[in-house]
PDB file of N, CA, C and O in Angstrom:
ATOM      1  N   MET A   1       8.648  16.446  -1.236  1.00  0.00           N
ATOM      2  CA  MET A   1       7.819  15.315  -1.416  1.00  0.00           C
ATOM      3  C   MET A   1       6.836  15.707  -2.335  1.00  0.00           C
ATOM      4  O   MET A   1       6.217  16.692  -1.931  1.00  0.00           O
ATOM      5  N   ASN A   2       6.458  15.271  -3.472  1.00  0.00           N
ATOM      6  CA  ASN A   2       5.417  15.340  -4.097  1.00  0.00           C
ATOM      7  C   ASN A   2       4.408  14.870  -3.846  1.00  0.00           C
ATOM      8  O   ASN A   2       4.502  14.056  -2.927  1.00  0.00           O
ATOM      9  N   TRP A   3       2.516  15.109  -4.605  1.00  0.00           N
ATOM     10  CA  TRP A   3       1.680  14.387  -3.964  1.00  0.00           C
ATOM     11  C   TRP A   3       1.735  13.015  -4.520  1.00  0.00           C
ATOM     12  O   TRP A   3       1.235  12.088  -3.881  1.00  0.00           O
ATOM     13  N   ILE A   4       2.130  12.881  -5.311  1.00  0.00           N
ATOM     14  CA  ILE A   4       2.049  11.511  -6.296  1.00  0.00           C
ATOM     15  C   ILE A   4       3.258  10.078  -4.482  1.00  0.00           C
ATOM     16  O   ILE A   4       2.736   9.020  -4.132  1.00  0.00           O
ATOM     17  N   ASP A   5       4.304  10.443  -3.997  1.00  0.00           N
ATOM     18  CA  ASP A   5       5.057  10.002  -3.664  1.00  0.00           C
ATOM     19  C   ASP A   5       4.119  10.125  -2.103  1.00  0.00           C
ATOM     20  O   ASP A   5       4.474   9.284  -1.277  1.00  0.00           O
ATOM     21  N   ARG A   6       2.862  11.180  -1.596  1.00  0.00           N
ATOM     22  CA  ARG A   6       2.866  11.328  -0.579  1.00  0.00           C
ATOM     23  C   ARG A   6       1.219   9.926  -0.668  1.00  0.00           C
ATOM     24  O   ARG A   6       0.908   9.303   0.347  1.00  0.00           O
ATOM     25  N   ILE A   7       0.598   9.764  -1.764  1.00  0.00           N
ATOM     26  CA  ILE A   7      -0.467   8.896  -1.706  1.00  0.00           C
ATOM     27  C   ILE A   7      -0.144   7.946  -1.408  1.00  0.00           C
ATOM     28  O   ILE A   7      -0.558   7.274  -0.463  1.00  0.00           O
ATOM     29  N   ALA A   8       1.277   7.522  -2.732  1.00  0.00           N
ATOM     30  CA  ALA A   8       1.722   6.170  -2.831  1.00  0.00           C
ATOM     31  C   ALA A   8       2.951   5.614  -1.732  1.00  0.00           C
ATOM     32  O   ALA A   8       3.706   4.651  -1.864  1.00  0.00           O
ATOM     33  N   LEU A   9       2.827   6.735  -0.460  1.00  0.00           N
ATOM     34  CA  LEU A   9       3.411   6.295   1.024  1.00  0.00           C
ATOM     35  C   LEU A   9       1.601   5.725   1.557  1.00  0.00           C
ATOM     36  O   LEU A   9       1.110   4.845   2.263  1.00  0.00           O
ATOM     37  N   LEU A  10       1.305   6.440   1.018  1.00  0.00           N
ATOM     38  CA  LEU A  10      -0.127   6.082   2.209  1.00  0.00           C
ATOM     39  C   LEU A  10      -0.645   5.026   2.107  1.00  0.00           C
ATOM     40  O   LEU A  10      -0.974   4.386   3.106  1.00  0.00           O
ATOM     41  N   LEU A  11      -0.925   4.408   0.353  1.00  0.00           N
ATOM     42  CA  LEU A  11      -0.986   3.359   0.166  1.00  0.00           C
ATOM     43  C   LEU A  11       0.124   1.747   0.903  1.00  0.00           C
ATOM     44  O   LEU A  11      -0.046   0.664   1.462  1.00  0.00           O
ATOM     45  N   VAL A  12       1.293   2.694   0.344  1.00  0.00           N
ATOM     46  CA  VAL A  12       2.067   1.201   1.267  1.00  0.00           C
ATOM     47  C   VAL A  12       1.905   0.986   2.560  1.00  0.00           C
ATOM     48  O   VAL A  12       2.207  -0.049   3.155  1.00  0.00           O
ATOM     49  N   VAL A  13       1.294   2.228   3.140  1.00  0.00           N
ATOM     50  CA  VAL A  13       1.350   2.091   5.103  1.00  0.00           C
ATOM     51  C   VAL A  13      -0.118   1.576   4.928  1.00  0.00           C
ATOM     52  O   VAL A  13      -0.649   1.021   5.889  1.00  0.00           O
ATOM     53  N   ILE A  14      -0.590   1.681   4.116  1.00  0.00           N
ATOM     54  CA  ILE A  14      -2.354   0.669   4.202  1.00  0.00           C
ATOM     55  C   ILE A  14      -2.465  -0.980   3.740  1.00  0.00           C
ATOM     56  O   ILE A  14      -3.289  -1.879   3.905  1.00  0.00           O
ATOM     57  N   GLY A  15      -1.272  -0.849   3.132  1.00  0.00           N
ATOM     58  CA  GLY A  15      -0.711  -2.038   2.938  1.00  0.00           C
ATOM     59  C   GLY A  15       0.002  -2.927   4.162  1.00  0.00           C
ATOM     60  O   GLY A  15      -0.209  -4.062   4.591  1.00  0.00           O
ATOM     61  N   GLY A  16       0.606  -2.254   4.390  1.00  0.00           N
ATOM     62  CA  GLY A  16       1.961  -2.838   5.848  1.00  0.00           C
ATOM     63  C   GLY A  16       0.652  -2.954   6.979  1.00  0.00           C
ATOM     64  O   GLY A  16       0.787  -3.916   7.736  1.00  0.00           O
ATOM     65  N   ILE A  17      -0.665  -2.076   7.222  1.00  0.00           N
ATOM     66  CA  ILE A  17      -1.436  -2.447   7.989  1.00  0.00           C
ATOM     67  C   ILE A  17      -1.879  -3.980   7.768  1.00  0.00           C
ATOM     68  O   ILE A  17      -1.671  -4.958   8.487  1.00  0.00           O
ATOM     69  N   ASN A  18      -2.625  -3.863   6.417  1.00  0.00           N
ATOM     70  CA  ASN A  18      -3.570  -5.027   6.210  1.00  0.00           C
ATOM     71  C   ASN A  18      -2.513  -6.061   6.587  1.00  0.00           C
ATOM     72  O   ASN A  18      -3.083  -6.810   7.381  1.00  0.00           O
ATOM     73  N   TRP A  19      -1.394  -6.431   6.432  1.00  0.00           N
ATOM     74  CA  TRP A  19      -0.321  -7.435   6.141  1.00  0.00           C
ATOM     75  C   TRP A  19       0.055  -7.754   7.449  1.00  0.00           C
ATOM     76  O   TRP A  19      -0.028  -8.894   7.908  1.00  0.00           O
ATOM     77  N   GLY A  20       0.483  -6.743   8.088  1.00  0.00           N
ATOM     78  CA  GLY A  20       0.008  -6.972   9.700  1.00  0.00           C
ATOM     79  C   GLY A  20      -1.139  -7.275  10.617  1.00  0.00           C
ATOM     80  O   GLY A  20      -0.879  -7.566  11.785  1.00  0.00           O
ATOM     81  N   SER A  21      -2.589  -7.228  10.137  1.00  0.00           N
ATOM     82  CA  SER A  21      -3.280  -7.890  10.506  1.00  0.00           C
ATOM     83  C   SER A  21      -3.509  -9.307   9.974  1.00  0.00           C
ATOM     84  O   SER A  21      -3.842 -10.370  10.496  1.00  0.00           O
ATOM     85  N   VAL A  22      -3.188  -8.895   8.679  1.00  0.00           N
ATOM     86  CA  VAL A  22      -3.300 -10.513   8.188  1.00  0.00           C
ATOM     87  C   VAL A  22      -1.879 -11.831   9.454  1.00  0.00           C
ATOM     88  O   VAL A  22      -1.979 -12.959   9.936  1.00  0.00           O
ATOM     89  N   GLY A  23      -1.337 -11.293   9.450  1.00  0.00           N
ATOM     90  CA  GLY A  23       0.153 -11.886   9.963  1.00  0.00           C
ATOM     91  C   GLY A  23       0.135 -11.944  11.726  1.00  0.00           C
ATOM     92  O   GLY A  23       0.969 -12.612  12.337  1.00  0.00           O
ATOM     93  N   LEU A  24      -1.082 -11.038  12.512  1.00  0.00           N
ATOM     94  CA  LEU A  24      -1.326 -11.213  13.512  1.00  0.00           C
ATOM     95  C   LEU A  24      -2.230 -12.074  14.080  1.00  0.00           C
ATOM     96  O   LEU A  24      -2.189 -12.917  14.976  1.00  0.00           O
ATOM     97  N   PHE A  25      -3.221 -11.558  13.174  1.00  0.00           N
ATOM     98  CA  PHE A  25      -4.942 -12.469  13.486  1.00  0.00           C
ATOM     99  C   PHE A  25      -5.288 -12.781  12.426  1.00  0.00           C
ATOM    100  O   PHE A  25      -6.481 -12.746  12.127  1.00  0.00           O
ATOM    101  N   GLN A  26      -4.472 -13.116  11.687  1.00  0.00           N
ATOM    102  CA  GLN A  26      -5.280 -13.844  10.575  1.00  0.00           C
ATOM    103  C   GLN A  26      -6.527 -13.314   9.933  1.00  0.00           C
ATOM    104  O   GLN A  26      -7.524 -14.030   9.840  1.00  0.00           O
ATOM    105  N   TYR A  27      -6.502 -12.097   9.491  1.00  0.00           N
ATOM    106  CA  TYR A  27      -7.672 -11.371   9.059  1.00  0.00           C
ATOM    107  C   TYR A  27      -7.386 -10.277   8.233  1.00  0.00           C
ATOM    108  O   TYR A  27      -6.695  -9.328   8.604  1.00  0.00           O
ATOM    109  N   ASP A  28      -8.044 -10.409   6.798  1.00  0.00           N
ATOM    110  CA  ASP A  28      -7.684  -9.307   6.060  1.00  0.00           C
ATOM    111  C   ASP A  28      -8.729  -8.473   5.854  1.00  0.00           C
ATOM    112  O   ASP A  28      -9.843  -8.725   5.396  1.00  0.00           O
ATOM    113  N   LEU A  29      -8.110  -7.115   6.362  1.00  0.00           N
ATOM    114  CA  LEU A  29      -9.331  -6.359   6.300  1.00  0.00           C
ATOM    115  C   LEU A  29      -9.277  -5.617   5.031  1.00  0.00           C
ATOM    116  O   LEU A  29     -10.357  -5.802   4.469  1.00  0.00           O
ATOM    117  N   VAL A  30      -8.638  -4.985   4.436  1.00  0.00           N
ATOM    118  CA  VAL A  30      -9.196  -4.844   3.159  1.00  0.00           C
ATOM    119  C   VAL A  30      -9.956  -6.288   2.783  1.00  0.00           C
ATOM    120  O   VAL A  30     -11.153  -6.193   3.054  1.00  0.00           O
ATOM    121  N   GLY A  31      -9.648  -7.426   2.309  1.00  0.00           N
ATOM    122  CA  GLY A  31     -10.634  -8.201   1.940  1.00  0.00           C
ATOM    123  C   GLY A  31     -11.796  -7.958   2.798  1.00  0.00           C
ATOM    124  O   GLY A  31     -12.811  -7.486   2.285  1.00  0.00           O
ATOM    125  N   ALA A  32     -11.751  -8.266   4.223  1.00  0.00           N
ATOM    126  CA  ALA A  32     -13.185  -7.835   4.658  1.00  0.00           C
ATOM    127  C   ALA A  32     -13.804  -6.755   4.086  1.00  0.00           C
ATOM    128  O   ALA A  32     -14.916  -6.946   3.593  1.00  0.00           O
ATOM    129  N   LEU A  33     -13.361  -5.758   4.051  1.00  0.00           N
ATOM    130  CA  LEU A  33     -13.897  -4.500   3.532  1.00  0.00           C
ATOM    131  C   LEU A  33     -15.090  -4.224   2.239  1.00  0.00           C
ATOM    132  O   LEU A  33     -16.216  -3.728   2.242  1.00  0.00           O
ATOM    133  N   PHE A  34     -14.038  -4.935   0.953  1.00  0.00           N
ATOM    134  CA  PHE A  34     -14.552  -4.719  -0.568  1.00  0.00           C
ATOM    135  C   PHE A  34     -14.371  -6.349  -0.937  1.00  0.00           C
ATOM    136  O   PHE A  34     -13.517  -6.767  -1.719  1.00  0.00           O
ATOM    137  N   GLY A  35     -15.288  -7.139  -0.263  1.00  0.00           N
ATOM    138  CA  GLY A  35     -15.615  -8.355  -1.168  1.00  0.00           C
ATOM    139  C   GLY A  35     -15.103  -9.598  -0.933  1.00  0.00           C
ATOM    140  O   GLY A  35     -15.560 -10.635  -1.415  1.00  0.00           O
ATOM    141  N   GLY A  36     -13.973  -9.500  -0.056  1.00  0.00           N
ATOM    142  CA  GLY A  36     -12.816 -10.784   0.387  1.00  0.00           C
ATOM    143  C   GLY A  36     -11.477 -10.627  -0.815  1.00  0.00           C
ATOM    144  O   GLY A  36     -11.186  -9.458  -1.069  1.00  0.00           O
ATOM    145  N   MET A  37     -10.795 -11.539  -1.434  1.00  0.00           N
ATOM    146  CA  MET A  37      -9.708 -11.713  -1.427  1.00  0.00           C
ATOM    147  C   MET A  37     -10.186 -11.863  -3.667  1.00  0.00           C
ATOM    148  O   MET A  37      -9.564 -11.231  -4.521  1.00  0.00           O
ATOM    149  N   SER A  38     -10.852 -12.415  -3.836  1.00  0.00           N
ATOM    150  CA  SER A  38     -10.702 -12.431  -4.969  1.00  0.00           C
ATOM    151  C   SER A  38     -12.008 -11.473  -5.572  1.00  0.00           C
ATOM    152  O   SER A  38     -12.547 -11.699  -6.655  1.00  0.00           O
ATOM    153  N   GLY A  39     -12.436 -10.256  -4.554  1.00  0.00           N
ATOM    154  CA  GLY A  39     -13.667  -9.444  -4.626  1.00  0.00           C
ATOM    155  C   GLY A  39     -12.691  -8.090  -5.810  1.00  0.00           C
ATOM    156  O   GLY A  39     -11.613  -7.519  -5.648  1.00  0.00           O
ATOM    157  N   MET A  40     -13.369  -8.050  -6.546  1.00  0.00           N
ATOM    158  CA  MET A  40     -13.125  -7.247  -8.313  1.00  0.00           C
ATOM    159  C   MET A  40     -12.594  -5.334  -7.243  1.00  0.00           C
ATOM    160  O   MET A  40     -11.800  -4.484  -7.647  1.00  0.00           O
ATOM    161  N   ILE A  41     -13.004  -5.323  -6.585  1.00  0.00           N
ATOM    162  CA  ILE A  41     -12.384  -4.143  -5.727  1.00  0.00           C
ATOM    163  C   ILE A  41     -11.391  -4.435  -5.030  1.00  0.00           C
ATOM    164  O   ILE A  41     -10.394  -3.790  -5.355  1.00  0.00           O
ATOM    165  N   SER A  42     -11.224  -5.242  -4.084  1.00  0.00           N
ATOM    166  CA  SER A  42      -9.843  -6.019  -3.450  1.00  0.00           C
ATOM    167  C   SER A  42      -8.959  -6.081  -3.898  1.00  0.00           C
ATOM    168  O   SER A  42      -7.950  -5.876  -3.224  1.00  0.00           O
ATOM    169  N   ARG A  43      -8.823  -6.512  -5.784  1.00  0.00           N
ATOM    170  CA  ARG A  43      -8.073  -6.761  -6.248  1.00  0.00           C
ATOM    171  C   ARG A  43      -7.788  -5.912  -6.564  1.00  0.00           C
ATOM    172  O   ARG A  43      -6.604  -5.971  -6.228  1.00  0.00           O
ATOM    173  N   ILE A  44      -7.968  -4.471  -7.272  1.00  0.00           N
ATOM    174  CA  ILE A  44      -7.851  -3.181  -7.575  1.00  0.00           C
ATOM    175  C   ILE A  44      -6.895  -2.554  -6.356  1.00  0.00           C
ATOM    176  O   ILE A  44      -5.798  -2.042  -6.577  1.00  0.00           O
ATOM    177  N   ILE A  45      -7.453  -2.672  -5.126  1.00  0.00           N
ATOM    178  CA  ILE A  45      -6.510  -2.245  -3.764  1.00  0.00           C
ATOM    179  C   ILE A  45      -5.045  -2.993  -4.096  1.00  0.00           C
ATOM    180  O   ILE A  45      -3.925  -2.555  -4.357  1.00  0.00           O
ATOM    181  N   PHE A  46      -5.502  -4.083  -3.982  1.00  0.00           N
ATOM    182  CA  PHE A  46      -3.756  -4.812  -4.270  1.00  0.00           C
ATOM    183  C   PHE A  46      -2.862  -4.496  -5.013  1.00  0.00           C
ATOM    184  O   PHE A  46      -1.639  -4.430  -4.891  1.00  0.00           O
ATOM    185  N   THR A  47      -3.740  -4.251  -6.010  1.00  0.00           N
ATOM    186  CA  THR A  47      -2.761  -3.646  -7.475  1.00  0.00           C
ATOM    187  C   THR A  47      -2.843  -1.901  -6.937  1.00  0.00           C
ATOM    188  O   THR A  47      -2.307  -1.219  -7.810  1.00  0.00           O
ATOM    189  N   LEU A  48      -2.942  -1.732  -6.711  1.00  0.00           N
ATOM    190  CA  LEU A  48      -2.559  -0.578  -6.106  1.00  0.00           C
ATOM    191  C   LEU A  48      -1.646   0.143  -5.224  1.00  0.00           C
ATOM    192  O   LEU A  48      -1.208   1.282  -5.383  1.00  0.00           O
ATOM    193  N   VAL A  49      -1.265  -1.234  -3.625  1.00  0.00           N
ATOM    194  CA  VAL A  49      -0.463  -1.068  -3.225  1.00  0.00           C
ATOM    195  C   VAL A  49       0.570  -1.158  -3.876  1.00  0.00           C
ATOM    196  O   VAL A  49       1.349  -0.216  -4.027  1.00  0.00           O
ATOM    197  N   GLY A  50       0.789  -2.770  -4.551  1.00  0.00           N
ATOM    198  CA  GLY A  50       1.689  -2.683  -5.302  1.00  0.00           C
ATOM    199  C   GLY A  50       2.215  -2.051  -5.744  1.00  0.00           C
ATOM    200  O   GLY A  50       3.334  -1.835  -5.279  1.00  0.00           O
ATOM    201  N   ILE A  51       1.807  -1.377  -6.853  1.00  0.00           N
ATOM    202  CA  ILE A  51       2.538  -0.330  -7.958  1.00  0.00           C
ATOM    203  C   ILE A  51       2.779   0.662  -6.946  1.00  0.00           C
ATOM    204  O   ILE A  51       3.625   1.432  -7.403  1.00  0.00           O
ATOM    205  N   ALA A  52       2.361   1.086  -5.530  1.00  0.00           N
ATOM    206  CA  ALA A  52       2.620   2.446  -4.930  1.00  0.00           C
ATOM    207  C   ALA A  52       3.932   1.498  -4.128  1.00  0.00           C
ATOM    208  O   ALA A  52       4.790   2.255  -3.672  1.00  0.00           O
ATOM    209  N   ALA A  53       4.144   0.418  -3.952  1.00  0.00           N
ATOM    210  CA  ALA A  53       5.177  -0.295  -3.029  1.00  0.00           C
ATOM    211  C   ALA A  53       6.573   0.452  -4.253  1.00  0.00           C
ATOM    212  O   ALA A  53       7.555   1.179  -4.109  1.00  0.00           O
ATOM    213  N   LEU A  54       5.810  -0.352  -5.555  1.00  0.00           N
ATOM    214  CA  LEU A  54       7.068  -0.121  -6.554  1.00  0.00           C
ATOM    215  C   LEU A  54       7.441   1.378  -6.789  1.00  0.00           C
ATOM    216  O   LEU A  54       8.566   1.659  -7.201  1.00  0.00           O
ATOM    217  N   TRP A  55       6.633   2.216  -6.566  1.00  0.00           N
ATOM    218  CA  TRP A  55       7.164   3.379  -6.711  1.00  0.00           C
ATOM    219  C   TRP A  55       7.753   3.816  -5.682  1.00  0.00           C
ATOM    220  O   TRP A  55       8.497   4.791  -5.781  1.00  0.00           O
ATOM    221  N   CYS A  56       7.531   3.150  -4.413  1.00  0.00           N
ATOM    222  CA  CYS A  56       7.992   3.836  -3.470  1.00  0.00           C
ATOM    223  C   CYS A  56       9.952   3.496  -3.599  1.00  0.00           C
ATOM    224  O   CYS A  56      10.694   4.438  -3.319  1.00  0.00           O
ATOM    225  N   ILE A  57      10.459   2.390  -3.944  1.00  0.00           N
ATOM    226  CA  ILE A  57      11.444   2.088  -4.386  1.00  0.00           C
ATOM    227  C   ILE A  57      11.960   3.353  -4.898  1.00  0.00           C
ATOM    228  O   ILE A  57      13.072   3.072  -4.450  1.00  0.00           O
ATOM    229  N   SER A  58      12.159   4.545  -5.459  1.00  0.00           N
ATOM    230  CA  SER A  58      12.540   5.399  -5.731  1.00  0.00           C
ATOM    231  C   SER A  58      13.024   6.278  -4.725  1.00  0.00           C
ATOM    232  O   SER A  58      14.113   6.849  -4.779  1.00  0.00           O
ATOM    233  N   LEU A  59      12.147   6.379  -3.751  1.00  0.00           N
ATOM    234  CA  LEU A  59      12.478   7.340  -2.809  1.00  0.00           C
ATOM    235  C   LEU A  59      14.086   7.326  -2.433  1.00  0.00           C
ATOM    236  O   LEU A  59      15.047   8.085  -2.308  1.00  0.00           O
ATOM    237  N   PHE A  60      13.679   5.808  -2.330  1.00  0.00           N
ATOM    238  CA  PHE A  60      15.692   5.384  -1.373  1.00  0.00           C
ATOM    239  C   PHE A  60      16.698   6.201  -2.268  1.00  0.00           C
ATOM    240  O   PHE A  60      17.758   6.601  -1.785  1.00  0.00           O
ATOM    241  N   PHE A  61      16.296   6.482  -3.791  1.00  0.00           N
ATOM    242  CA  PHE A  61      17.654   7.113  -4.714  1.00  0.00           C
ATOM    243  C   PHE A  61      17.483   8.310  -4.913  1.00  0.00           C
ATOM    244  O   PHE A  61      18.287   8.831  -5.686  1.00  0.00           O
ATOM    245  N   ARG A  62      16.659   8.980  -4.455  1.00  0.00           N
ATOM    246  CA  ARG A  62      16.499  10.397  -4.695  1.00  0.00           C
ATOM    247  C   ARG A  62      17.544  10.993  -3.407  1.00  0.00           C
ATOM    248  O   ARG A  62      17.885  10.375  -2.399  1.00  0.00           O
ATOM    249  N   GLY A  63      18.013  12.770  -3.920  1.00  0.00           N
ATOM    250  CA  GLY A  63      18.622  13.300  -3.610  1.00  0.00           C
ATOM    251  C   GLY A  63      17.377  13.963  -2.177  1.00  0.00           C
ATOM    252  O   GLY A  63      16.171  14.131  -2.359  1.00  0.00           O
ATOM    253  N   SER A  64      17.981  14.176  -1.103  1.00  0.00           N
ATOM    254  CA  SER A  64      17.450  15.123   0.228  1.00  0.00           C
ATOM    255  C   SER A  64      16.402  16.207  -0.766  1.00  0.00           C
ATOM    256  O   SER A  64      16.804  16.514  -1.888  1.00  0.00           O
ATOM    257  N   ASP A  65      15.262  16.658  -0.335  1.00  0.00           N
ATOM    258  CA  ASP A  65      15.522  17.539  -0.525  1.00  0.00           C
ATOM    259  C   ASP A  65      15.556  19.210   0.518  1.00  0.00           C
ATOM    260  O   ASP A  65      15.097  20.303   0.187  1.00  0.00           O
ATOM    261  N   ARG A  66      16.197  18.864   1.665  1.00  0.00           N
ATOM    262  CA  ARG A  66      16.582  19.798   2.744  1.00  0.00           C
ATOM    263  C   ARG A  66      17.913  20.237   2.353  1.00  0.00           C
ATOM    264  O   ARG A  66      18.630  19.295   2.013  1.00  0.00           O
ATOM    265  N   SER A  67      18.346  21.150   2.309  1.00  0.00           N
ATOM    266  CA  SER A  67      19.796  21.776   2.164  1.00  0.00           C
ATOM    267  C   SER A  67      20.141  21.416   3.279  1.00  0.00           C
ATOM    268  O   SER A  67      21.273  21.673   3.689  1.00  0.00           O
TER     269      SER A  67
END
């Protein structure tokens, strides 16, 4: 697993935690930390998480690095 895969997985985990907090507690953690859902930094983070999720789809189709 290379560095971009690790960063993508980290961003997807952050997104998953945020969606979990929205679903369970109706609390948008990213929005609260970075200026609401319409704040520029929040939108950038949401966009990066979405791109990371698309990148992580490729992990399903790669061969295993283990022998």
